C-alpha positions as CSV (number, residue, x, y, z in Angstrom):
1,M,-0.3,0.0,0.1
2,H,1.3,3.3,-1.2
3,L,0.8,6.4,1.5
4,P,0.0,9.8,0.0
5,R,2.5,11.6,-0.4
6,R,2.3,14.6,2.2
7,A,1.5,17.9,0.4
8,Q,4.0,21.0,0.1
9,G,3.6,24.1,0.3
10,L,2.4,26.8,3.3
11,T,-0.9,26.8,4.8
12,L,-3.3,29.8,4.9
13,I,-2.2,30.0,8.7
14,E,1.7,30.0,8.2
15,L,1.1,33.0,5.1
16,L,-0.7,35.4,7.6
17,L,2.1,35.2,10.2
18,F,4.8,35.6,7.7
19,V,2.9,38.6,6.5
20,V,2.5,39.8,9.9
21,V,6.1,39.9,11.2
22,V,7.3,40.9,8.0
23,G,4.4,44.3,8.5
24,I,6.1,44.7,11.7
25,A,9.9,45.0,11.0
26,L,9.0,47.0,7.6
27,A,7.2,49.6,10.1
28,A,10.5,49.7,12.6
29,V,12.5,50.0,9.5
30,L,10.8,52.8,7.9
31,R,10.2,54.5,11.4
32,V,13.8,54.9,11.5
33,F,14.5,56.6,7.8
34,V,11.4,58.7,8.6
35,T,13.1,59.9,12.1
36,A,16.3,60.2,10.0
37,T,15.2,62.5,7.2
38,T,13.2,64.7,9.3
39,A,16.3,65.5,11.8
40,S,18.1,65.8,8.9
41,A,18.2,69.8,9.0
42,D,19.1,70.1,12.9
43,P,23.1,69.2,12.2
44,I,23.9,72.2,10.2
45,I,22.2,74.4,12.8
46,R,24.0,72.9,15.3
47,R,27.3,72.9,13.7
48,Q,26.9,76.5,12.6
49,Q,25.8,77.5,16.5
50,L,29.1,75.2,17.8
51,S,31.0,77.3,14.9
52,I,29.9,80.6,15.9
53,A,30.3,79.7,19.7
54,E,33.9,78.6,19.6
55,S,34.9,81.4,17.6
56,L,33.3,84.2,20.0
57,L,34.8,82.3,23.3
58,R,38.2,82.2,21.3
59,E,38.0,85.7,20.9
60,V,36.9,86.3,24.4
61,Q,39.9,84.4,25.9
62,L,42.1,85.6,23.9
63,M,42.3,89.0,25.1
64,P,43.8,90.4,28.0
65,F,42.9,89.7,31.7
66,T,44.9,92.3,33.8
67,W,44.1,94.3,37.1
68,C,44.2,97.4,35.2
69,D,42.8,98.6,32.0
70,P,45.3,98.2,29.6
71,D,45.5,101.5,28.8
72,D,46.9,102.1,32.3
73,T,50.6,103.1,32.1
74,N,50.6,100.6,35.1
75,V,49.1,97.7,33.8
76,E,52.2,95.4,33.3
77,Q,53.4,95.8,36.9
78,A,50.1,96.4,38.8
79,S,50.1,93.3,41.3
80,S,46.6,94.2,42.6
81,T,44.4,96.9,41.5
82,A,45.8,99.1,44.4
83,G,49.0,99.8,41.5
84,C,46.6,100.9,39.2
85,S,45.2,104.1,37.9
86,T,42.3,103.1,36.1
87,V,40.9,99.6,37.7
88,E,39.6,96.9,35.0
89,N,36.2,96.4,36.3
90,V,33.5,94.0,34.7
91,G,31.6,95.5,31.6
92,P,33.3,97.6,29.2
93,E,34.3,101.4,29.8
94,S,32.8,104.3,28.5
95,G,32.8,104.2,24.4
96,E,34.2,100.5,24.1
97,T,32.3,98.4,21.8
98,R,33.8,95.1,20.1
99,Y,32.7,97.1,16.3
100,G,35.3,100.5,17.6
101,P,36.4,103.0,17.1
102,T,37.5,102.2,20.8
103,Y,37.4,98.6,20.8
104,F,37.3,96.1,23.8
105,D,40.6,95.4,25.6
106,N,40.0,93.0,28.5
107,V,38.0,89.8,29.0
108,N,35.8,92.0,31.5
109,D,34.5,94.1,28.6
110,Y,32.7,91.6,27.3
111,A,30.2,90.9,30.0
112,G,26.8,91.5,28.7
113,F,27.7,92.0,25.0
114,S,25.1,90.4,22.9
115,M,24.3,90.8,18.9
116,T,21.2,89.8,16.9
117,G,22.3,88.5,13.6
118,I,26.2,87.8,13.8
119,R,28.9,90.0,12.4
120,D,32.6,90.3,12.7
121,V,34.8,92.6,14.3
122,G,34.5,94.5,11.6
123,N,30.6,94.7,12.6
124,N,30.0,93.3,8.9
125,A,27.3,91.0,9.1
126,V,28.2,87.1,8.2
127,S,26.4,85.9,5.0
128,G,23.3,83.5,5.8
129,L,23.6,83.7,9.9
130,S,21.0,86.7,10.1
131,G,18.9,84.6,12.2
132,Y,21.1,83.5,14.5
133,S,21.9,85.5,18.0
134,A,24.9,85.6,20.4
135,S,25.4,86.9,24.1
136,V,28.3,86.5,26.5
137,A,28.4,86.6,30.2
138,V,31.8,87.0,32.1
139,A,31.5,86.5,35.7
140,V,34.2,86.3,38.7
141,A,33.9,82.3,39.5
142,A,36.2,79.9,41.7
143,L,38.3,77.6,39.5
144,D,40.3,74.7,41.4
145,S,42.2,76.0,43.9
146,L,41.4,80.0,43.3
147,S,38.7,81.2,45.2
148,A,36.2,83.5,43.6
149,A,37.0,85.9,46.1
150,S,40.8,86.5,44.2
151,G,39.0,87.6,41.5
152,D,41.8,85.5,39.4
153,A,39.3,83.3,37.7
154,L,36.7,84.2,34.7
155,K,33.8,82.1,34.1
156,I,32.8,82.7,30.2
157,T,29.7,81.6,29.2
158,V,28.5,82.2,25.1
159,T,25.1,81.4,24.5
160,I,24.2,81.0,20.6
161,T,20.0,81.2,19.8
162,G,19.4,79.4,16.3
163,P,17.2,80.1,13.7
164,D,14.9,77.2,15.4
165,A,14.9,79.0,18.7
166,S,17.5,76.1,19.4
167,T,20.0,77.3,22.3
168,L,23.5,76.4,22.5
169,V,25.8,76.7,25.8
170,L,29.6,77.0,25.7
171,Q,31.8,77.8,28.9
172,G,35.2,78.5,29.3
173,W,37.8,79.8,31.7
174,R,40.2,82.6,32.1
175,T,43.0,83.2,34.4
176,R,45.1,85.9,35.6
177,Y,48.6,84.7,35.1
178,A,51.7,85.6,37.4
179,P,53.9,87.7,37.0
180,Q,51.1,90.0,35.7
181,S,51.2,90.7,32.2
182,P,48.0,91.8,29.8
183,Y,48.3,88.2,27.3
């Protein structure tokens, strides 16, 4: 007696299970693509914010940090504010701006500085960055073994707001070196 050959192929239940599993997997993969496509413009804005913040922070950190105003004749000899004719205070001196004709000449001068639309030091608008804004905060702070009371360390905070209202905050430090040097 011959046994009937077993039927080959898929049953209806196996086929339905296959369709459900493939559908779930496909939905997950498509979700990843949609998320990646939606966020593809964000890295450009973030990179521009970071470039602006790094540039502005570097500009501030490269300024002298002295007891006296850098225009003071005692600037290089003073070891405290007592040795200054003109003490350097937080914030710009009268008439000083980032754009001149009397330029910022100390780290402290950038305290409270802000701009809407990114501009270079010559006060020229930087193409493509009109939707960004920047602000700088400079504050006396403690840093490792330097106490805030000594005034020998400054915390510089640069905040950049992008055209999509996102913000990026970059912080840096500037310390006063001994012996006294404007640089």
